[in-house]
C-alpha positions in Angstrom: 0.0 0.1 0.1 1.5 3.4 -1.0 2.2 5.8 1.9 0.6 9.3 1.9 2.9 12.4 1.9 2.3 12.8 5.5 3.3 9.3 6.3 6.5 9.7 4.2 7.3 12.9 6.0 6.9 11.3 9.4 9.1 8.4 8.5 11.9 10.8 7.2 11.7 12.9 10.3 11.9 9.7 12.5 15.0 8.6 10.5 16.6 12.0 10.9 15.9 12.2 14.6 17.3 8.6 15.1 20.5 9.5 13.2 21.0 12.7 15.1 20.3 11.0 18.4 23.0 8.4 17.8 25.6 11.1 16.9 26.0 9.8 13.4 26.0 13.2 11.7 29.7 14.0 11.6 30.3 13.3 7.9 32.7 15.9 7.2 35.9 13.8 7.1 34.2 11.2 4.8 32.8 14.0 2.6 36.3 15.7 2.3 37.9 12.4 1.4 35.2 11.8 -1.1 35.6 15.1 -2.8 39.4 14.8 -2.7 38.9 11.9 -5.1 37.1 14.0 -7.6 39.8 16.8 -7.1 42.5 14.3 -8.0 40.4 13.1 -10.9 39.8 16.7 -12.4 43.3 18.1 -11.7 45.8 15.5 -10.9 48.8 17.8 -11.2 47.1 20.7 -9.2 47.4 23.1 -12.2 44.0 24.7 -12.1 43.3 27.9 -10.3 41.7 27.7 -6.8 38.2 28.7 -7.9 38.2 26.3 -11.0 39.9 23.6 -9.0 37.1 23.7 -6.4 34.1 24.0 -8.7 34.9 21.2 -11.2 35.1 18.4 -8.6 31.8 19.5 -7.1 30.2 19.5 -10.6 31.5 15.9 -11.2 30.5 14.7 -7.8 27.0 15.7 -7.9 25.7 12.9 -10.2 27.6 10.3 -8.1 26.2 11.6 -4.8 22.7 11.8 -6.4 23.0 8.3 -7.5 24.1 7.1 -4.1 21.3 8.8 -2.5 18.8 7.2 -4.9 20.3 3.8 -4.2 20.0 4.3 -0.4 16.4 5.5 -0.8 15.6 2.5 -2.8 17.2 0.1 -0.3 15.2 1.6 2.6 11.9 1.6 0.8 11.9 -2.1 0.2 
């Protein structure tokens, strides 16, 4: 049976509260390592300017991060 938007919202809120209550929200080190991968991919010799060197990895990382989020959602909704 499909869930209503209110039920989905409540389930999402419960999940967020659970994650925060367990202290599992410190993702900065992981995120930095993940973005470093894209930085090395875009500019392996560190020749780009600072602004360009930071924007390109973010642009390349967005599809990957969105794909991971979608897979995570699908695995939770089964």
